[in-house]
Backbone as CSV, one residue per row, in Angstrom:
resi,resn,N_x,N_y,N_z,CA_x,CA_y,CA_z,C_x,C_y,C_z
1,MET,40.255,-76.195,12.763,40.498,-76.068,14.634,39.878,-74.571,14.830
2,ASN,39.097,-74.047,15.178,38.726,-72.922,15.571,39.162,-72.483,17.275
3,TRP,39.749,-71.395,16.960,40.906,-70.676,17.862,40.328,-69.371,18.456
4,THR,39.455,-69.269,18.303,38.627,-67.590,18.278,38.545,-67.835,20.338
5,TRP,38.440,-68.871,21.034,37.926,-68.887,22.027,39.354,-68.648,22.627
6,PHE,40.432,-68.632,21.819,42.125,-68.531,22.559,42.165,-66.415,22.314
7,HIS,41.993,-66.221,21.043,42.352,-64.883,20.463,41.052,-64.497,21.736
8,ARG,40.219,-64.844,22.472,39.139,-64.076,23.386,40.079,-64.035,24.628
9,LEU,41.106,-64.005,24.528,41.607,-64.488,26.151,42.867,-63.000,25.755
10,ALA,42.946,-62.559,25.364,43.275,-61.237,24.705,42.897,-59.987,24.736
11,SER,41.381,-60.338,25.092,40.206,-59.108,25.372,40.049,-58.524,26.499
12,PRO,40.446,-57.666,27.250,40.002,-57.548,28.735,38.805,-56.899,28.592
13,PRO,38.503,-56.945,28.290,36.359,-56.863,28.925,36.136,-58.633,29.018
14,TYR,36.138,-59.091,27.863,35.992,-60.674,28.166,37.028,-61.463,29.392
15,VAL,38.093,-61.106,29.298,38.483,-61.637,30.673,38.374,-61.340,31.855
16,TYR,37.780,-59.953,31.653,37.798,-59.450,33.289,35.532,-60.400,33.834
17,GLY,35.139,-60.553,32.539,33.856,-61.153,32.841,33.685,-62.733,33.062
18,LEU,35.061,-63.008,32.602,35.606,-64.832,32.219,36.086,-64.771,33.885
19,ALA,36.889,-64.373,34.264,37.651,-64.169,35.666,36.255,-64.212,36.744
20,ALA,35.569,-63.198,36.549,34.153,-63.259,37.438,33.593,-64.877,37.477
21,ARG,33.093,-64.897,36.311,32.563,-66.310,36.563,33.311,-67.967,37.346
22,LEU,34.623,-67.553,36.712,35.299,-68.634,36.998,35.538,-68.486,38.727
23,THR,35.659,-67.698,39.232,36.507,-67.448,40.553,35.813,-68.827,41.711
24,PRO,34.197,-68.208,41.818,33.533,-69.473,42.765,33.837,-70.869,42.455
25,TRP,34.187,-71.534,41.482,33.764,-72.767,40.383,35.867,-73.144,41.350
26,PHE,36.689,-72.407,41.450,38.112,-71.978,42.556,37.925,-72.041,43.892
27,ALA,37.353,-71.245,44.037,37.323,-70.457,45.617,36.799,-71.348,46.273
28,TRP,35.812,-72.040,46.398,34.914,-73.200,47.195,35.219,-74.577,47.046
29,PRO,35.799,-75.001,46.039,36.720,-76.180,45.880,37.951,-76.508,47.017
30,ALA,38.625,-74.688,46.549,39.775,-74.630,47.389,39.328,-74.694,49.161
31,ALA,38.493,-74.144,49.487,38.364,-73.891,51.016,38.003,-75.219,51.308
32,LEU,37.423,-76.410,50.999,36.868,-77.394,51.078,38.116,-78.230,50.972
33,CYS,39.310,-78.322,49.839,40.105,-78.946,49.967,41.383,-78.483,51.653
34,ILE,41.829,-77.540,51.537,41.894,-76.815,52.475,41.943,-77.439,53.491
35,ILE,40.265,-77.008,54.034,39.950,-77.455,55.524,40.291,-78.921,55.900
36,ALA,39.469,-79.755,54.265,39.918,-81.220,54.681,41.294,-81.967,55.080
37,GLY,42.245,-81.212,54.376,43.634,-81.264,54.802,44.229,-81.192,55.484
38,LEU,43.683,-80.003,56.539,43.984,-79.648,58.182,43.783,-80.360,59.065
39,TRP,42.631,-80.665,58.154,41.742,-81.603,59.592,42.586,-82.849,59.764
40,GLY,43.215,-83.524,58.297,43.264,-84.918,58.424,45.021,-84.796,58.530
41,GLY,45.627,-83.463,58.527,47.004,-83.612,58.576,47.009,-82.988,60.331
42,LEU,46.229,-82.369,60.858,46.646,-81.681,61.908,46.031,-82.996,63.564
43,VAL,44.735,-83.269,62.520,43.777,-83.979,63.919,43.938,-85.263,63.450
44,LEU,44.266,-86.291,61.740,44.007,-87.405,62.136,45.098,-88.199,61.543
45,ALA,46.439,-87.597,61.308,47.604,-88.392,60.733,48.224,-88.662,61.984
46,PRO,48.704,-89.652,62.348,49.839,-89.907,63.823,50.901,-88.802,63.439
47,PRO,51.479,-88.881,64.465,52.645,-88.324,65.177,53.935,-88.642,64.066
48,ASP,55.021,-87.888,63.533,56.227,-88.311,62.926,57.245,-89.499,63.547
49,TYR,57.521,-90.544,63.528,58.601,-91.290,64.761,59.799,-90.430,64.980
50,GLN,60.079,-89.711,64.392,61.411,-89.069,64.613,60.763,-87.483,65.194
51,GLN,59.809,-87.166,64.242,59.716,-85.528,64.745,58.710,-85.114,65.529
52,GLY,57.868,-86.072,65.455,56.454,-85.870,67.204,55.621,-85.176,66.328
53,ASP,54.862,-84.644,66.944,53.930,-83.730,66.285,54.294,-82.231,65.261
54,GLY,55.691,-82.195,65.234,56.359,-80.897,65.312,56.251,-81.262,63.497
55,PHE,56.079,-82.711,62.793,56.390,-82.892,61.351,55.075,-81.680,60.654
56,ARG,54.118,-81.727,61.794,52.810,-80.973,61.101,52.315,-80.104,60.101
57,ILE,53.501,-78.872,60.490,53.909,-77.988,60.293,54.667,-78.206,58.523
58,LEU,55.003,-79.074,58.129,54.744,-79.733,57.020,53.582,-79.403,55.891
59,TYR,52.441,-79.599,56.596,50.962,-79.123,55.550,50.995,-77.453,55.617
60,VAL,51.853,-76.921,55.776,51.459,-75.384,55.651,52.601,-75.216,54.504
61,HIS,53.765,-75.851,55.629,55.090,-75.466,54.541,55.513,-75.892,53.035
62,ALA,55.394,-77.049,52.485,55.286,-77.910,51.634,53.947,-77.224,50.713
63,PRO,53.340,-77.253,50.652,52.153,-76.124,49.777,52.668,-74.736,49.500
64,SER,52.796,-74.272,50.748,53.706,-72.796,50.189,54.988,-73.063,49.473
65,ALA,55.539,-73.823,49.989,57.062,-73.558,48.931,56.658,-74.243,47.371
66,TRP,55.782,-75.367,47.211,55.777,-76.009,46.115,54.897,-74.519,45.108
67,MET,53.999,-73.886,45.786,53.050,-72.613,45.297,54.181,-71.654,45.241
68,SER,55.100,-71.295,45.640,55.987,-70.129,45.371,56.781,-70.550,44.271
69,LEU,57.060,-71.904,43.783,57.962,-71.852,42.650,57.043,-71.981,41.352
70,MET,55.287,-72.781,41.624,54.636,-72.453,40.453,54.002,-71.245,39.793
71,VAL,53.713,-70.564,40.880,53.391,-69.179,40.857,54.574,-68.451,39.732
72,TYR,55.680,-68.610,40.438,56.888,-67.877,39.677,56.739,-68.165,38.335
73,MET,56.908,-69.183,37.981,56.658,-70.047,36.608,55.453,-69.731,36.034
74,SER,54.207,-69.277,36.794,52.912,-68.801,35.732,53.681,-67.656,35.533
75,MET,53.699,-66.348,36.525,54.403,-65.498,36.103,55.210,-65.199,34.981
76,ALA,56.264,-65.783,34.815,57.186,-65.991,33.976,56.848,-65.949,32.824
77,THR,55.732,-67.493,32.351,55.381,-67.638,31.225,54.310,-66.855,30.974
78,ALA,53.511,-65.894,31.657,52.483,-65.015,31.334,53.547,-63.736,30.774
79,ALA,54.616,-63.298,31.674,55.897,-62.285,30.986,55.769,-62.225,29.782
80,ALA,56.289,-63.771,29.460,56.976,-63.948,28.124,56.344,-63.685,26.567
81,VAL,54.404,-64.311,27.393,53.375,-64.250,26.067,53.486,-62.858,25.973
82,GLY,53.365,-62.353,27.003,52.999,-60.353,26.950,54.517,-59.714,26.573
83,LEU,55.477,-59.866,26.246,56.651,-59.595,25.720,56.817,-59.985,23.964
84,ILE,56.730,-60.845,24.196,57.064,-61.547,22.859,55.567,-61.547,21.793
85,TRP,54.359,-61.449,22.166,53.169,-61.475,21.215,52.251,-59.637,21.730
86,ARG,53.228,-59.225,22.476,52.626,-58.134,23.121,51.065,-57.677,23.474
87,ILE,50.765,-58.753,24.055,49.311,-59.203,24.649,49.160,-58.520,26.266
88,LYS,48.568,-57.372,25.869,48.537,-56.558,27.275,47.471,-57.435,28.481
89,VAL,46.678,-58.339,28.287,46.498,-58.960,29.426,47.351,-60.164,29.873
90,ALA,48.004,-60.731,29.172,49.214,-61.652,29.863,50.242,-60.998,30.732
91,HIS,50.331,-59.586,30.444,51.260,-58.484,31.446,50.408,-58.408,32.531
92,ALA,48.786,-57.950,32.146,48.173,-57.966,33.534,48.424,-59.534,34.181
93,VAL,47.941,-60.994,34.282,48.322,-61.919,34.443,49.616,-61.939,35.350
94,ALA,50.766,-61.679,34.733,51.698,-61.661,35.526,52.020,-60.101,36.456
95,ALA,51.864,-59.361,36.636,51.753,-58.024,37.408,50.153,-58.865,38.642
96,SER,49.558,-59.465,38.122,48.820,-60.119,39.498,49.675,-60.849,39.880
97,CYS,50.400,-62.448,39.622,50.925,-63.339,40.181,51.956,-62.641,41.105
98,ALA,52.398,-61.568,41.042,53.673,-61.426,42.468,53.455,-61.000,43.386
99,PRO,52.286,-60.722,43.842,52.205,-60.189,44.931,51.917,-61.947,45.700
100,ILE,51.028,-62.606,45.080,50.798,-63.852,45.168,51.524,-65.027,45.748
101,GLY,52.628,-64.663,44.808,53.679,-65.800,44.864,54.947,-65.058,45.680
102,ALA,54.641,-64.160,46.159,55.762,-63.260,47.310,55.179,-63.843,48.449
103,SER,54.011,-63.990,48.684,53.390,-63.973,50.161,53.598,-65.466,50.180
104,PHE,53.439,-66.498,49.157,53.312,-68.041,49.301,54.964,-67.988,49.999
105,THR,55.980,-67.561,48.846,57.145,-67.543,49.344,58.086,-67.244,50.872
106,PHE,57.189,-66.275,51.168,57.500,-65.431,52.854,56.842,-66.625,53.764
107,ALA,55.702,-67.318,53.586,55.278,-68.409,54.439,56.266,-69.603,54.202
108,ALA,56.334,-69.424,53.056,57.446,-70.907,53.397,58.753,-70.731,53.876
109,LEU,59.211,-69.933,54.214,60.261,-69.170,54.504,59.935,-69.279,56.269
110,VAL,59.164,-68.446,56.828,58.941,-68.404,58.169,58.486,-69.726,58.765
111,THR,57.433,-70.367,57.829,57.470,-71.968,58.472,58.423,-72.760,58.396
112,GLY,59.447,-72.536,57.248,60.453,-73.021,57.615,61.940,-72.880,58.882
113,ALA,61.611,-71.662,59.618,62.024,-71.184,60.086,61.763,-71.710,61.147
114,LEU,60.112,-71.896,61.573,59.626,-72.152,62.696,59.810,-73.996,62.841
115,TRP,59.714,-74.265,61.587,60.105,-75.949,62.053,61.652,-76.242,61.800
116,GLY,62.651,-74.984,61.460,64.456,-75.691,61.739,64.527,-75.305,63.319
117,GLU,63.689,-74.646,63.785,64.278,-74.117,65.209,64.525,-75.260,65.985
118,PRO,63.566,-75.712,66.332,63.451,-77.180,67.157,64.374,-78.248,66.463
119,MET,64.118,-78.233,65.141,64.954,-79.720,64.595,66.177,-79.502,64.274
120,TRP,66.829,-78.278,63.622,67.953,-78.121,63.497,69.213,-77.164,64.672
121,GLY,67.739,-77.136,65.952,68.474,-75.423,66.692,69.047,-74.344,66.186
122,THR,68.489,-73.890,65.131,68.021,-72.504,64.916,67.209,-72.565,63.721
123,TYR,66.672,-71.131,63.626,65.602,-70.451,62.784,66.231,-70.236,61.132
124,TRP,67.812,-70.230,61.145,68.046,-70.290,60.010,69.444,-70.457,59.463
125,GLU,69.669,-70.885,58.326,71.330,-71.744,57.699,71.195,-70.974,56.399
126,TRP,72.273,-70.661,55.863,72.858,-70.313,54.475,72.987,-71.746,53.848
127,ASP,71.826,-72.537,53.615,71.794,-73.784,53.065,71.249,-73.151,51.849
128,PRO,71.844,-74.108,51.194,71.218,-74.004,49.308,70.180,-73.652,49.079
129,ARG,69.060,-74.639,49.819,67.696,-74.726,49.381,66.913,-73.273,50.685
130,LEU,67.132,-72.952,51.387,66.817,-71.494,51.694,67.377,-70.591,51.159
131,THR,68.915,-70.882,51.093,69.239,-69.009,50.053,68.807,-68.949,49.138
132,SER,68.371,-69.994,48.303,67.822,-69.996,46.626,66.161,-69.583,47.158
133,GLU,65.505,-70.278,48.190,64.318,-69.832,48.405,64.407,-68.065,48.421
134,LEU,64.996,-67.695,49.562,65.363,-66.194,49.434,65.396,-65.317,48.701
135,VAL,66.676,-65.815,47.856,66.523,-64.949,46.395,65.476,-64.801,46.423
136,LEU,64.485,-66.017,45.525,63.092,-65.966,45.084,62.393,-64.790,45.357
137,LEU,62.349,-64.639,46.845,61.220,-64.132,47.370,61.709,-62.267,47.470
138,PHE,63.491,-62.323,47.185,63.982,-60.981,46.720,63.573,-60.838,44.890
139,LEU,63.490,-61.807,44.327,62.910,-61.620,42.720,61.980,-60.908,42.873
140,TYR,60.515,-61.574,43.652,59.359,-61.271,43.482,59.440,-59.387,44.222
141,LEU,59.853,-59.335,44.991,60.257,-58.205,45.467,60.507,-57.094,44.433
142,GLY,61.546,-57.562,43.926,62.466,-56.765,42.734,61.343,-56.577,41.358
143,TYR,60.445,-57.510,41.125,59.536,-57.677,39.801,58.246,-56.519,40.213
144,MET,57.610,-56.291,41.240,56.992,-55.861,41.656,57.636,-54.274,42.103
145,GLY,58.955,-53.858,42.478,59.412,-52.901,42.977,59.521,-52.191,41.216
146,LEU,60.150,-52.725,40.325,60.686,-52.553,39.199,59.146,-52.033,38.053
147,ARG,58.130,-52.536,38.844,57.019,-51.985,37.802,56.113,-50.574,38.685
148,ALA,56.305,-51.029,39.646,56.105,-49.532,40.522,57.155,-48.070,40.423
149,GLY,58.321,-48.964,39.932,59.087,-47.362,39.836,59.262,-46.933,38.582
150,ILE,58.206,-47.503,37.685,58.077,-46.882,36.381,56.762,-46.855,35.593
151,GLU,56.547,-45.266,35.750,55.169,-44.603,35.536,54.515,-45.272,34.079
152,ASP,55.511,-45.362,32.905,54.647,-46.016,31.531,54.339,-47.390,32.160
153,THR,53.220,-47.560,31.440,52.742,-49.054,31.907,52.970,-49.939,30.953
154,GLN,53.387,-49.226,29.732,54.344,-50.281,28.675,55.572,-50.607,29.100
155,ARG,56.771,-49.613,29.585,57.957,-49.601,29.549,57.618,-50.703,31.056
156,ALA,57.014,-50.459,32.241,57.100,-51.376,33.108,56.462,-52.822,32.634
157,ASP,55.676,-53.035,31.904,55.684,-54.286,31.471,56.545,-55.133,30.751
158,ARG,57.556,-54.498,29.781,58.512,-54.798,29.641,59.590,-54.969,30.297
159,ALA,59.911,-54.048,31.149,61.129,-54.541,31.889,60.914,-55.289,32.978
160,SER,60.020,-55.204,33.617,59.902,-56.422,34.581,59.484,-57.338,34.391
161,ALA,59.175,-57.923,32.692,59.019,-59.344,31.947,60.473,-59.988,31.982
162,VAL,61.397,-58.936,31.608,62.769,-59.519,31.307,63.243,-60.058,32.514
163,LEU,62.879,-59.129,33.444,63.616,-59.622,34.993,62.903,-60.926,35.254
164,ALA,61.564,-61.337,35.261,60.941,-62.437,35.340,61.447,-63.483,34.572
165,ILE,61.815,-63.112,33.189,62.129,-64.419,32.402,63.728,-64.830,32.917
166,VAL,64.468,-63.887,32.966,65.744,-64.359,33.490,65.860,-64.703,35.043
167,GLY,64.766,-64.061,35.904,64.895,-65.158,37.335,64.569,-66.311,37.112
168,VAL,63.996,-66.878,36.230,64.037,-68.482,35.775,64.587,-69.578,35.979
169,VAL,65.988,-69.154,35.930,66.947,-69.755,36.213,67.561,-70.085,37.919
170,ASN,66.707,-69.424,39.075,66.407,-69.909,40.184,65.725,-70.890,40.569
171,VAL,64.609,-71.286,39.453,63.584,-72.311,39.993,64.242,-73.790,40.037
172,PRO,65.000,-73.871,38.885,65.350,-75.516,39.053,66.801,-75.431,40.172
173,ILE,67.347,-73.861,40.279,68.381,-74.413,41.533,67.829,-74.682,42.581
174,ILE,66.212,-74.104,43.094,65.793,-73.734,44.452,65.202,-75.986,44.540
175,HIS,64.669,-76.347,43.148,64.109,-77.412,42.888,65.158,-78.747,43.538
176,TYR,66.489,-78.131,42.988,66.982,-79.465,42.962,68.695,-79.241,43.698
177,SER,68.312,-77.822,44.895,69.633,-77.697,45.328,69.817,-78.944,46.531
178,VAL,68.866,-79.746,47.362,68.924,-80.678,48.021,69.697,-82.036,47.330
179,THR,69.890,-81.953,46.126,70.491,-83.155,45.756,71.608,-83.099,44.983
180,TRP,72.325,-81.372,44.735,73.728,-80.820,43.783,74.530,-80.709,45.079
181,TRP,74.064,-80.249,46.249,74.727,-80.051,47.374,74.382,-80.599,48.906
182,ASN,75.463,-80.451,49.233,74.996,-81.144,50.780,74.457,-79.998,51.238
183,SER,73.034,-80.693,51.688,72.006,-79.601,52.043,71.678,-80.195,53.521
184,LEU,71.023,-79.260,54.606,70.543,-79.541,55.466,68.899,-79.722,55.409
185,HIS,68.856,-79.251,54.322,67.123,-79.479,54.415,66.529,-80.969,53.796
186,GLN,65.292,-81.301,54.281,64.972,-82.573,54.107,65.082,-82.996,52.662
187,ALA,65.525,-84.500,52.499,65.084,-84.703,50.811,63.868,-84.833,50.223
188,PRO,63.281,-84.802,49.063,61.883,-85.311,48.639,61.660,-86.121,49.019
189,SER,60.358,-85.864,50.029,59.859,-87.459,50.283,58.355,-87.619,49.635
190,VAL,58.174,-86.377,48.559,56.674,-86.763,47.593,56.743,-86.435,46.458
191,MET,57.771,-86.022,45.667,57.616,-85.490,44.388,58.919,-86.014,43.931
192,ARG,59.098,-87.283,43.781,59.854,-88.281,43.733,59.613,-89.221,42.807
193,LEU,61.168,-89.891,41.617,60.155,-90.856,40.653,60.131,-92.165,41.578
194,ALA,60.560,-92.465,42.602,60.087,-93.476,43.515,59.120,-93.407,44.349
195,LYS,58.302,-94.696,45.245,57.360,-94.305,45.261,57.307,-93.520,47.293
196,PRO,56.948,-92.221,46.983,56.716,-91.515,48.162,57.006,-92.268,49.397
197,ALA,58.106,-91.436,50.518,58.449,-92.193,51.778,57.720,-91.905,52.550
198,MET,56.413,-91.321,52.290,55.225,-90.911,53.359,54.454,-92.168,53.866
199,PRO,53.717,-92.213,54.795,52.432,-92.963,55.081,51.056,-92.768,54.738
200,LEU,50.065,-93.321,53.860,49.509,-93.030,53.560,48.338,-92.145,54.289
201,ALA,48.262,-92.135,55.670,47.588,-90.884,56.681,47.848,-89.974,56.762
202,MET,49.371,-89.883,56.590,49.881,-88.501,55.814,49.967,-88.361,54.974
203,LEU,50.310,-88.536,53.840,50.304,-88.521,52.551,48.915,-87.668,52.184
204,LEU,47.952,-88.495,52.337,46.772,-87.482,51.580,46.273,-86.346,52.026
205,PRO,46.321,-85.922,53.781,46.380,-84.943,53.446,46.966,-83.786,52.796
206,LEU,48.433,-83.993,53.035,49.159,-83.575,51.986,48.821,-82.856,50.833
207,LEU,48.168,-84.040,49.818,48.049,-84.455,48.711,46.763,-83.165,48.722
208,LEU,46.197,-83.011,49.791,44.401,-82.326,49.905,45.177,-80.651,50.107
209,MET,45.958,-80.728,50.402,46.344,-79.249,50.683,46.901,-78.923,49.576
210,LEU,48.097,-79.337,49.013,48.701,-79.151,47.574,47.575,-78.709,46.510
211,LEU,46.549,-79.298,46.423,45.825,-79.074,45.394,44.669,-77.674,45.922
212,GLY,43.967,-77.849,47.502,43.373,-76.557,47.944,44.281,-75.349,47.431
213,PHE,45.875,-75.698,47.686,46.801,-74.356,47.670,46.584,-73.878,46.184
214,THR,46.447,-75.093,45.566,46.508,-74.348,43.976,45.414,-73.879,43.297
215,LEU,44.162,-74.172,43.668,43.256,-73.304,43.298,43.023,-72.210,44.197
216,PHE,43.365,-72.541,45.380,43.464,-71.210,45.893,44.091,-70.066,45.374
217,PHE,44.990,-70.381,44.915,46.127,-69.307,44.131,45.587,-69.155,42.882
218,VAL,44.485,-69.609,42.312,43.417,-69.331,41.060,42.595,-68.543,41.542
219,ALA,41.999,-68.996,42.225,41.045,-67.907,42.733,42.032,-66.531,43.248
220,LEU,42.683,-66.710,43.634,42.992,-65.422,44.051,43.570,-64.359,42.905
221,LEU,44.414,-65.140,42.083,44.852,-64.866,40.517,43.696,-64.304,39.412
222,LEU,42.614,-64.460,39.793,41.551,-64.200,38.821,40.879,-63.062,39.441
223,VAL,40.700,-63.056,40.939,40.006,-61.726,41.744,41.536,-60.344,41.676
224,ARG,42.712,-60.923,41.790,43.675,-59.763,41.326,43.559,-59.590,39.929
225,LEU,43.295,-60.428,38.890,43.646,-59.925,37.638,42.383,-58.938,37.122
226,ARG,41.302,-59.554,37.995,40.240,-58.143,37.792,40.233,-56.829,37.643
227,GLY,40.885,-56.532,39.105,41.246,-55.200,39.533,42.699,-54.638,38.791
228,GLU,43.482,-55.667,38.206,44.488,-54.974,37.741,43.905,-54.538,35.814
229,VAL,42.843,-55.403,35.371,42.578,-55.143,34.353,41.773,-53.805,34.425
230,LEU,40.835,-53.571,35.908,40.537,-52.801,35.892,41.536,-50.806,35.721
231,ALA,42.290,-51.397,36.491,43.485,-50.365,36.614,44.154,-49.800,35.297
232,ARG,44.005,-50.586,34.258,44.680,-50.693,33.176,43.774,-50.041,31.948
233,GLU,42.633,-50.276,32.111,41.385,-49.931,31.268,40.451,-49.025,31.469
234,ARG,41.039,-48.270,33.050,40.023,-46.804,33.364,39.326,-46.234,32.845
235,ALA,40.114,-46.216,31.404,39.627,-44.805,30.789,38.571,-45.568,29.224
236,ALA,39.113,-46.813,29.717,37.653,-47.365,28.164,36.499,-47.292,28.495
237,SER,35.672,-47.179,27.347,34.401,-47.061,27.333,33.547,-48.126,28.133
238,TRP,34.220,-49.436,27.928,33.666,-50.712,28.423,33.649,-51.073,30.121
239,ILE,34.313,-50.273,30.780,34.556,-49.609,32.077,33.217,-49.166,32.594
240,ARG,32.994,-47.934,31.565,31.900,-47.458,32.155,30.625,-47.971,32.306
241,GLU,30.567,-48.645,31.608,29.349,-49.568,31.280,28.879,-50.716,32.169
242,VAL,30.096,-51.405,32.336,30.380,-52.365,33.572,29.814,-51.441,34.905
243,VAL,30.296,-50.633,35.143,29.926,-50.040,36.372,28.463,-49.535,36.213
244,SER,27.881,-48.837,35.561,26.899,-48.559,35.597,25.732,-49.646,35.262
245,ALA,26.269,-51.058,35.163,25.658,-51.899,34.906,25.759,-52.551,36.449
């Protein structure tokens, strides 16, 4: 088997060019999926029999919460690859993931609070799901703060990679918190082994939003990765060639 394509992924010039070529292929489908999902969820889907129209915040909250975990796992995986095999591009991917994941986590917390006030009577409870999601936000912020606090890039890569890997323990806690403990948070209604508990008219827009948010993350990651590679390779000769071209 020819592994040349895989080894090219460790080359900053190759990754920079590849990211530029791939970005539109993720950005445009992301926009179409999100527009269709919002239209289906906010306009076409019927009101919930208990929550009324208040359930519609789910179409932003659930994808944001899902992405907060997915992005963290992507960041930790890239950090581990960079730490073990000393691949600079992998550290660049991890660094690019962090602000995106923090944004998704913040969005999940805010939309959850906006939903919680009319449903629970309060914006915040020290519920296992909410608390562990807040810890996730602190992990993202801690990762970014640690990187910013160390001037030497290689030392920053190693230290932040260790933090990202250790923080993975929080991911299953978030996912299973509603089943492990007595939680106010709604039990899973889509991501479960049994048949989803949502009507098809509500479920399809949610799946479109999940797909759209995932594609949107990849598009953002590719854009941020190009910037990260430029910052790391600013003294390299190929950068001058790209700028002059």
